[in-house]
TORVEX-571892 format. One record per atom (N, C-alpha, C, O, CB): x, y, z. Coordinates in steps of 0.2 Angstrom, whole numbers, plus 5000, padded with zeros to 4 digits. Last residue first. Glycine has a CB too. Example, Ala and Ser with C-alpha at 12.3 -4.5 7.8 and 13.67 -1.06 7.14 Angstrom:
BEGIN
506449895035/506849955036/506450005039/506750065040/507049975029/506649725039/506249785039/506649845039/507149835042/505749785045/
//
This chain:
BEGIN
560653955441/561353955442/561654015441/562254025442/561753915438/559353935443/559553945436/560353955435/560653955430/559254025434/559153905456/559153845451/559453865445/559753825441/558453815450/559354025461/559953975462/559753935458/560253915454/560053935470/558154085457/558854115453/559354075456/559954085453/559054195455/557254005464/557154025456/557854045454/558154025449/556554085455/557554025477/557553965474/557653965466/557953925463/556953925475/557354165478/557954145479/557954075476/558454065472/558054135486/555854165476/556354195470/557054175472/557354165467/556354275469/555354095487/555254065480/555854095475/556254065472/554454075477/555754185497/556054115496/556054085489/556454045487/555754065502/554854285493/555554295493/555954225492/556454215488/555754335498/553554225494/553854245488/554454255488/554754235483/553554305487/553654205508/553454145504/553754175497/554054125494/552754125505/553654335513/554054275515/554154235511/554754225509/553754245521/552454395508/553154415505/553654365507/554054345503/553354475507/551354335515/551554315509/552154325505/552454295501/550954335506/551454415526/551654355527/551754325520/552254295519/551154305531/552154595524/551654535524/551954475525/552554465524/551154535518/552754705536/552954655530/552354605530/552154585536/553654615530/552854805545/552454815539/552454765534/552254775528/552554875536/553654765556/553054765556/552554775550/551954755551/553054785560/554954665545/554654715549/553954715552/553654675549/554754785547/556054545540/555354565539/555254615545/555454595550/554854505540/557554535533/557254565539/556554585538/556454635535/557654615542/559054445528/558254465527/557954485533/558154445538/557754405524/560454405521/560254445526/559554465525/559354505520/560654495528/561554285515/561054345513/560654355519/560454295521/560554345507/563154285524/562654265519/562154305517/562254365517/562354205520/564354265531/563754255534/563354235529/563154175529/563554315537/565554305524/565654255530/565054255533/565054225538/565954285535/564854465518/565454405517/565454375524/565354395529/566254445515/563154485516/563754505521/564354445521/564254395523/563454495529/561854555506/562354495507/562954525511/563154575510/562554465500/560054595508/560854605507/561154555508/560954515511/561154655512/558554635500/558954595504/559554625504/559654675501/558954525503/557154665490/557854695493/557954665499/557554675504/557854755494/556554645475/556654605482/557254625484/557754605481/556554525482/556554685462/556254725467/556054675473/555554685477/555554755464/557454615453/556754605453/556254635458/555754615459/556754535453/558654675456/558354695450/557554665449/557154695445/558854655443/558754605469/558554685469/558454695462/557954735461/559254745471/558954475464/558354495469/558254575468/557654595466/558554475477/560254495458/559754485455/558954495458/558554515454/559754425452/561054535470/560954575465/560454565460/560154605458/561454585461/560854405477/560654475480/560654525474/560154575474/561154505487/561554315470/560754315471/560554375473/560154405469/560454265476/562854375471/562554365464/561754365464/561354395460/562854305460/563054335484/563054395482/562754415475/562354465475/563754405482/562854205485/562454245489/562454315486/561954345487/562554245496/563354065480/563354135476/562954185479/562654225475/562954125469/562153995490/562753985485/562754045481/562154075479/562753915480/561554045505/561454035498/562054035494/562454085494/560954085496/561354045521/561954035517/561754005509/561953945508/562353985521/560454175528/560454105524/561054105520/561354155517/559754105519/559854255542/560354245538/560354185535/560154135538/560954245540/558554365548/558754295547/559354305541/559354345537/558054235543/558254485562/558554465555/558754385554/558954355559/559354505555/557954525574/557454525568/557654505561/557354515556/557054595568/558754415585/558554475584/558054475578/557754425577/559154525583/558754265595/558754295589/558454355588/557854355591/558454245584/558554195607/559354215605/559254255599/559854265596/559854145605/557254165607/557554215613/558254235611/558554285614/557654175620/557054085595/556854155595/557054195601/557154255600/556254165595/558253965590/558053995595/557654075596/558054115598/558553975600/559153985579/558453955578/558053975585/557554005584/558553855576/560254115575/560054075580/559254045578/558854085576/560054115587/560854085558/560654135563/560354085568/560354025567/559954175561/561054015545/561654045548/561454105554/561654165555/562254085542/560353885537/560153945541/560853965545/561153925549/559453925547/560353815520/560653825526/560353885530/560253935527/561353845525/558953765511/559353835512/559753825519/559353825524/558853905510/557953685509/558553665509/559153705509/559653685506/558653625505/556653725510/556953735503/557653705503/557953695497/557053805503/556253715523/555953665518/556253665511/556153625506/555253695517/557153795528/557253725529/556853685523/557153635520/557153715536/556553915524/557253895521/557453825524/557853795521/557853955525/555353905531/555353905523/556053895521/556153865515/554953985521/555853905544/555353865542/555453845534/555553795532/554653885543/556454045543/556853975545/556453915542/556753875539/556853975554/555054105541/555754125535/556154055537/556254025532/556354205536/554554085553/554254065546/554754065542/554954015539/553854105543/555254145562/555154085562/554954055557/555053995556/554854075566/555154285557/555754255557/555754175558/556254135555/556054275562/553754305561/554054305554/554554275553/554654225549/554054355552/553654295575/553254245570/553454245563/553454185560/552654265570/554654395578/554754325581/554354275576/554654225574/554554315589/553954505573/554554475571/554854425573/555154395569/554954505574/552754505580/552754495574/553354475571/553354425567/552554555572/553254535593/553054475593/552954455586/552954395584/552554465596/553954665590/554354595593/553954545591/554254505588/554354595600/552954745589/553354735584/553754665585/553754625581/553854795584/552154735601/551954715594/552454705589/552354655585/551454755591/553154785611/552854715610/552654695604/552754635602/552354705615/553454915605/553954865603/553654795605/553954745602/554554875606/552255015595/552454985601/552954925600/552954885595/551854965604/551755105586/551555045585/551755005592/551254965594/552055015579/552155235592/551555215591/551255145590/550755125593/551355235587/553655205591/553255225597/552555195597/552255155601/553255295599/553755205577/553955145581/553655155589/553455105593/554755155580/553355335574/552955275571/553155215576/552655175578/553155265564/554155415580/553555425582/553155355580/552755335583/553355495580/555455365573/555355365580/554755365582/554555315585/555755415583/555155415560/555155345560/555055325569/554655275571/555955315557/555055565561/554455515560/554455445561/553955415562/554355525555/556355595565/555855595569/555155565567/554855535571/555655665570/557255605553/557355535559/556655535563/556455485566/558055535564/557355715548/557155655543/557055605548/556655565546/557655635537/557655805558/557055805556/556855755552/556255735552/557055855552/558855765560/558555755565/557855755563/557455715564/558755795569/559555795548/559455735549/559055705554/558855645554/560055715549/559455935549/559055905544/559055835545/558455805544/559255915536/560555965560/559755965561/559355945555/558755925557/559656045562/561655905566/561455895560/560655885561/560255835561/561755825557/562456025577/562155965575/561855955569/561856005566/561755955579/564156085579/563456095577/563056035575/563455995572/563256135573/565055995590/564956045587/564256055584/563756025588/565356045581/564555905604/565155945602/565155995597/565156055600/565655905600/563955835619/563855855613/564555885611/565055875614/563255905612/564055805632/564155755627/564155765620/564255725616/563755695627/563455905640/564155895640/564455845636/565055845635/564255885645/562055895639/562355925633/563155925634/563455925628/562156005633/561555835650/561855785645/562155825639/562555795634/561355725642/562255955661/561755905659/561955865653/562555875651/560955935658/563056045664/562855985670/562455935668/562255895671/562556025677/564456075653/563756095656/563556035662/563955985663/563156105649/566056125656/565556085654/564956095657/564956125662/565656015654/567156235650/566856225656/566156185654/565756215651/566656295659/568856205640/567956195642/567656195649/567956165653/567756125640/570056305642/569856245643/569156255643/568856305646/570156215649/570156455629/570356415636/569956355636/569556335632/570156455641/568856585627/569456535625/569656485632/569356485637/570056585623/567056585626/567656595630/568156555628/568156495628/567556595637/565756625621/566356605616/567056615620/567456655618/566256645610/564656645627/565056685629/565656675625/566056725625/565156675636/563756535622/563756605618/564256655621/564256715618/562956635617/564056435630/564256435624/564256495619/564556495614/563856385621/564256395644/564156465642/564256475634/564756515632/564556515646/564556265645/564156285649/563856355649/563356375652/564356285655/564856175631/565156225636/564456255640/563956275637/565656275633/564456095622/564556065627/564756115634/564756095639/565056025625/564556165609/563856155612/563956115621/563456105624/563356105605/565856165606/565556225610/564856225613/564556265617/565556275605/566556005610/566456065607/566056115610/565756115615/566356055601/567555855611/566955905613/566955955609/567355965604/566955935620/568455735616/567955745610/567455795611/566855765612/567555695607/568455715630/568955765626/568755775618/568955825615/569755725625/567255725642/567455705635/567955755632/567955815632/566755705630/567155685656/567455745654/567655725647/568255705646/568055785659/566155635670/566455625663/566655675660/566155725660/566155575658/565555645682/566255615681/566555605675/567155585674/566355555684/564355695680/564755735683/565455715683/565855755682/564555735690/563555575673/563755635670/564355685674/564755705671/562955675670/563355465680/564055465677/564255535675/564855565675/564055405670/562055465682/562355475688/563155475685/563555495690/562255415693/561555435670/561455505672/561855505678/562155555679/560655525674/562355345657/561955335663/562055415667/562555445666/562355275668/561955405641/562455405646/562155405653/561655445654/562855475645/561655365624/561455365631/561955355635/562455315635/561055325632/561555445608/562055415613/561755425621/561755485623/562655455612/561255405590/561055435597/561555405603/561855355602/560355415599/561255475573/561555425579/561255455585/561155515586/562355415579/560855525559/560555535566/560655475571/560255435573/559755535566/561055495546/561355555549/560955575555/560955635557/561155615544/559855405536/560555415539/560655485542/560155525542/561155415532/558255345543/558755365538/559355385541/559455385548/558555425534/557255295552/557455375553/557955405547/558055465546/557855385560/556955165556/556655195549/556655275550/556155305550/555755175547/557255075565/556955145567/556655185561/556255225562/557455185572/558054985560/557354975562/556955035564/556255035564/557454935566/559155095553/558855035551/558155025555/557755065552/559354975553/559555235555/559555195548/559255135547/558955125541/560155175547/559855275567/559155275565/559055245558/558455245556/559055345564/560855205579/560755235574/559955245573/559555215576/561155215570/561755205595/561355175590/561255215585/561455265587/560855145591/562355165612/562355195606/561955165601/561755105602/563055205602/562655185629/562255145624/562255195617/562155255616/561455135628/563355165645/563255185639/562855145634/562755085634/563855205636/563155065655/563355135656/563255195651/563155245652/564055135657/561854975660/562254995655/562555065657/562155105660/561954985649/560554925666/561154955669/561754975665/562255015668/561354905674/559454865662/560054835660/560554855665/560854825669/560254845653/558554965665/558554895669/559054865668/559254825672/558054855667/559155075658/559155075663/559055015668/559355005673/558755125664/558855025644/559455025646/559555045654/560155035656/559755055642/557854905638/557654945643/558454955646/558754915650/557054915648/557154835623/557754845627/557654905631/557454955629/558454855622/556454725611/556354775617/557054775621/557454725621/555754745623/556954725595/556954705600/556854735607/557254785608/557354675600/556554835586/556354775584/556454725589/556254665588/556554755578/557054955591/556554965586/556354885583/556054885577/556755015580/558654905594/558154965595/557754965590/557954985585/558455025596/559554805588/559054785591/558554845592/558054825590/559354765597/560654855580/560154795578/559754775581/559454715579/560554745576/561254965589/560954975582/560454915579/559954935575/561654975577/561654975601/560954945601/560654955592/560154945591/560554995606/563054935608/562854955602/562054935601/561954875600/563454915597/563454975625/563054935621/562854965615/562555015615/562454915625/564754985637/564455025631/564154975626/564554935623/564955065628/565154975653/564954945647/564654995643/564155035645/564554895649/566554985664/566055015662/565954975653/566354955649/566255105663/567254895680/567254925671/566654945671/566154945675/567354855665/567354825691/567454895691/567654925683/568054955682/568054915695/566954695692/567654705690/567754775690/568354795688/567854665684/565554715693/565954685698/566654695698/566954705703/565854625699/565254775679/565254825686/565654785692/565954825696/564454825689/565454655672/565854725671/565854755678/566354765682/565454775665/564454575677/565254555677/565554615677/565954635682/565554515670/563254645674/563354635680/564054615681/564354645686/563054575683/563454665659/563554715663/563554705671/563854755675/563054755661/563254525655/563854565654/563954625658/564454645661/563954595646/561854495659/562654465663/563254505662/563654515666/562754395660/561254585652/561254605660/561854565663/562254585667/560454575664/561654565639/561854625642/561754625649/562154665652/561554695638/561854425630/561554435637/561754495640/562154485645/561854375641/561454455612/561954435619/561554465625/561154505626/562754475618/560654375599/560554415605/561054415611/561154355614/560054405608/561254355582/561254325589/561254385594/561654435594/561854285591/561254405569/560654415573/560654395580/560154405584/560154375570/562454395561/562054325563/561354335567/561054295568/562554275567/562954525559/562954475554/562454415555/562154395550/563554455554/562754585571/562454615564/562454565559/562054565554/562954685561/562054545586/562654535581/562354545574/561954515571/563054455582/561354645598/561354595593/561854595588/562054655585/560754605591/562354735605/561654695609/561554625604/561554565605/560854745611/563954725605/563354735602/562854695604/562954635606/563454725594/565154805617/564854755613/564154775610/563854825612/564754695618/566454845627/566054865621/565854805617/566254765614/566554915616/566954885642/566754825638/566254865633/565754905634/566254765644/568454965649/567754965646/567654905642/568054885639/567655015641/569354925658/569054975659/568454995656/568055035658/569455015657/570254785665/569654805660/569354875663/569254875669/569054745660/570854725675/571254775670/570754805665/570854855661/571954745666/570154635681/570254695686/570654745680/570754805682/570954675694/569154575667/569554565673/569654635676/569354685674/570154525672/568254485655/568254545660/568654535666/568454505671/567554565661/568454365651/568954405648/568854475652/569354505652/568854415640/567354295655/567954275658/568554345656/568954355660/568254195656/566354335648/566354365655/567054345658/567354385662/565754345660/566654275635/566654345636/566654375643/566954425645/566154375633/566554145640/567354165638/567354245638/567754285640/567554135630/565254125642/565654115648/566354145646/566754165650/565654025652/564654165629/564454205637/565054195640/565354245642/563754175641/565254155615/565054105620/565254165626/565754195627/565654035620/564154215601/564854225606/564854185611/564254195614/564954305608/563654145585/563654165593/564254185596/564854175594/563454125597/564254115572/563454145574/563454185582/563254235583/562954065574/565254055571/565154105565/564454145567/564254185563/565054065559/565653975580/565253945576/565053995569/564753975564/564653925579/566454045589/566653975589/566153945582/566353895579/566553925598/567154205590/566454155590/566754095587/567154095583/565854185585/568154275601/568054245595/567454205596/567254175601/568654195592/568354425610/568154355611/567954335605/567354355603/567754335617/569754545610/569054515607/568954445608/569354405608/569054515599/570554665618/570454595617/569754575615/569254595619/570554555623/571654795617/571054775614/570954695614/571354665611/570954805607/572354925627/572454855625/571754825623/571254825627/572754805630/572855095627/572355035628/572554975624/572954965619/571755055625/573855195624/573955145629/573355095630/573455055634/574155175636/573455255611/573555295618/573655255625/573555275630/572855345618/573655165603/574155205602/574055255608/574555285610/574055235595/572455105605/572955055607/573655115606/574055105610/573054975601/571455155599/571555185605/572255155608/572555165613/570755175610/571155095588/571355165587/571755185594/572255225594/570755225585/570354995592/571154975590/571355035589/571955025590/571254925584/569155055593/569455035599/570255025598/570655035602/569154965601/568855095580/568955145585/569355115591/569755155594/568355185588/568754975574/569255015572/569355075576/569955095576/569055045566/567554925581/568254895583/568854935580/569354935583/568354815580/566654995575/566655005583/567354985585/567755005589/566054955587/566754955562/566855025563/566855035571/567155085574/566155065559/566254815563/567054835561/567254915564/567754925568/567154825552/565254755576/565254795570/565854825569/566054865573/564854835570/565854605583/565654665584/565754705577/566154695573/566054695589/566454485583/565954485578/565554555579/565054565576/565454415580/567354475594/567554455586/567054485582/567254515576/567654375585/566954595607/566754525603/566954525595/566854575591/565954525603/567954665619/567354665614/567354595611/567654555613/567454715609/568654755631/568454695629/567854705624/567454745626/568254655636/570054845634/569454855631/569254775629/569654745627/569554905624/571154905648/570954855643/570154865641/569754885645/570954785646/571654975657/571655005651/571354945645/571454945639/572455035650/572254995672/571554985670/571555025663/571355075662/571055005677/573455065673/573354995673/572754965671/572654915668/573554965680/573455195661/573555155668/573455095667/573555065661/573055175673/573055255650/573855245651/573955205658/574455185660/574255325651/571855305645/572055235644/572755215645/572955165642/571955235637/570655405653/571355395652/571555315651/571555275655/571755415657/569055435644/569555395649/570255405647/570455415641/569455315649/568255485636/568155515642/568655485647/568755505653/567355495645/568555455623/568855505625/568755535631/569055585634/568655545620/567455345622/568155335623/568555385625/569055375628/568455305617/566355435619/566355385625/567055375627/567355385632/566055315623/566555495607/566455535613/566555485619/566855515624/565855565612/566755375599/567255415600/567255465606/567755475609/567355445595/565355325599/565955285602/566555325603/566855315608/566155225598/564855445592/564655435599/565055385603/565255395609/564055405599/565555425579/565655495584/565355465591/565755465596/565055575581/564855305576/565655305576/565955375580/566455375584/565955315568/563655325574/563855285580/564555305581/564755315587/563755195579/563255505569/563255435568/563655395574/563855435578/563655415560/562855635573/562755625566/562855535565/562455505561/563355665561/561755635588/562455645585/562455615578/562055575577/563055615590/560855675602/560755655595/561555675592/561955725594/560155705592/560755615618/560855645614/560955625606/561255575604/561255665617/559655565632/559855525626/560055595622/559655645623/559255465621/559055595644/559655555645/560055545638/560555515637/559455495648/557855685644/558555715643/559155675644/559755695645/558555785649/556955555651/556855615648/557655655649/557955645654/556055665653/557855395652/557355455655/557355515651/557855515646/557655475663/557655245641/558055295645/557555365648/556955375646/558855335640/557155135634/557055145641/557455195644/557555185650/557155075645/557055155620/557655115623/557655105631/558055075634/558355155621/556055235617/556055165614/556555125617/556455065618/556355165606/556155345623/555555315625/555755235622/555655185625/554855355620/557355395617/557355365625/556755335626/556855285630/557355415631/556855445606/557355385606/557355355613/557255295615/558255415604/556355555609/555955505606/556355445607/555955395608/555855515598/557455635616/556855595619/556355565617/555955535621/556455625622/558055665604/558455605609/557855575614/557855515615/559155635614/557355775602/557355725597/557655655600/557455595598/557655735591/557755855612/557055835611/556955785606/556355755605/556755895608/559255845611/558955835617/558155815616/557955765618/558955905622/559455905599/559855855602/559555815607/559655755608/560355885604/558556025600/558355965596/558855905597/558655845596/558455985588/558856155605/558756095610/558656025606/558755975610/558056115613/559156225593/559556215598/559556155602/559956115602/559556265603/557856235586/558556205583/558956175588/559156125589/558956245578/556856325593/556956245594/557556195591/557656145594/556356215592/557156455592/556456425592/556456355591/555856325589/556156465586/558556485592/558156505597/557556475598/557256475603/558156575598/558656445579/558956405584/558756425590/558756375594/559556425585/557956515571/557656445570/557956415576/557656365579/557956405564/558356635569/558056645574/557756575575/557456565580/557556695573/559056635556/559456625562/559056615568/559356585573/559756675562/557656595547/558256605546/558556595554/558356545557/558456675543/556256575544/556456615551/557156615552/557256635557/556156575557/556156535531/555656605534/555956635540/555856685542/554856595535/556956435529/556956495523/556456555527/556556605524/556556475515/556956375540/557556395538/557456455533/557756505532/558056345536/555556315539/555856355545/556456395542/556356455543/556156315550/555556255527/555156315528/555356365532/555456425531/554656295529/556456145529/556656195523/556156265524/556356325522/556456155516/555756085539/556356105541/556656155535/557056205536/556856055543/554656045531/554556095537/555256125539/555356185540/554256055543/555155955523/554956015521/554856085526/554856145525/554455995517/555455865531/555955895528/555755955526/556156005527/556255875523/554055815535/554655855540/555155885537/555355935540/554955805546/553655775524/553255835526/553855865531/554055925531/552455825530/554455655522/554555715516/554155785519/554255835517/554155695508/553955585533/554655615532/554755665527/555155715528/555055575531/552655515530/552855605534/553455625534/553555675536/552555605542/553055405525/552855455520/552855525523/552855585520/552155435517/554655325531/553855345531/553655405527/554055445525/553755365538/555555215522/555555295523/554855305524/554455295519/555955345518/556255075528/555855105524/555755175526/555855195532/555155065523/557855065535/557155055536/556755095531/557055155529/556955065543/559254975530/558855035529/558155025529/557854995525/559055055524/559554845538/560154895534/559954975533/560355015534/560354865527/558454795541/559054785546/559654835543/560154855546/559254695547/557654805532/557554845536/558154845542/558254895546/556954845538/557454735520/558154755522/558054805527/558454845527/558654785516/556354685512/556554645518/557354665519/557754615519/556454555516/555154735503/555554775507/555754735513/555454725518/555254865509/554554705487/554654675493/555254695497/555754685494/554754605493/553854855480/554454815482/554454775488/554254795493/554954865483/552854935478/553054905472/553554855474/553754805469/553354945468/552354995490/551954985485/552054935480/551654905477/551755035482/553455015499/553054955498/552554935494/552254885494/552854945503/553855145498/554155095493/553855025494/553954985490/554955085494/552955225506/552855215500/553155155495/552855125491/553055275498/552255195520/552855175518/552755165510/552655115507/553155115522/550955195525/551355255529/552055245524/552455295525/551455235538/550255085521/550155155518/550555215520/550555265518/549455175518/550654995532/550854995525/550855055521/551255075517/550554935521/549854995544/550455045543/550755045535/551155085534/550955025548/548954885543/548754955542/549355005541/549255065539/548254975546/549754785548/549854795540/549454865540/549654895535/549554735535/549454755561/550054815559/550054815551/550454865549/550954785562/548454665561/548254735562/548754785560/548654845558/547954745569/548054545551/548754565553/548554645554/548554675549/549454545548/546654425551/547054495549/547654515554/547654505560/546554555549/
//
């Protein structure tokens, strides 16, 4: 018996759907509806008083739930609407006009991150991306070599979204710090399925969101900033919540708070944080060691089934290099994905990669076999 299957009752969509898309949108916990009702009840009965009764502190108190998952300390994670805002806050901390103005990233980084990086070139930044040689991995030696004395920021994904390749954040961070650069790690495709400890890794910044493995839904991104850096960083993308005296409504330049509130800006997405909390709690209750062990076992099984079916695999075969997603190069992958959805098998398709499928802690072993059978059935139909 798989003890983690006891959690299936917590996720209503699993009753009728083979849900293999947690790398894109995690299943909603049943208790999330209660949390959103709680938000509505508080707003309707407490009104403006809700701010001083918990809402104002939620970017930190909810961030603490994420912190337990990624190895951050209490008060070191702040909540934001999405990762793009987190990345923009980080980049706004720096002057890109000096000799140290280079951003190093990987060609397989999530496009939204690269859009922000390239946008900084108008401010003096220079973006250098390290290409993949196989469409799956990023050569570590070339990435490390790209980090030099002109590098200000290294912006990398912990797990590549298309291929599920796990990058060596420890080696990347050590090289960056040797060269005087800082590192921002995008944990979106790792947190919740691959163990990560931001303090042990030594990364300067980490970002991520709740949509995927954390089962927290949209509208709840998070930002970790290394505590010893707080006094030196002054984000230009800021707002009244970052002010040391926000309710004084003082005009003129901002006087930043001394804590992680200095990385906040405008009014936070309170309903998004209410929606996200249940997923964080469940991931913490299940525990990353158990989640990772099951993920490794089931992704290995998917690869084995794909090999037996003659379907090319487009992700790392070594579990030490692979996150929670398996990508298969299925002919007419987009059309196959659409037909799978009509049959209540949820996966997704990414151009240049293939069909991505992701078992999570609530996935049955027999669902792996049924998914591959359905893909074969659809592909044989033409």
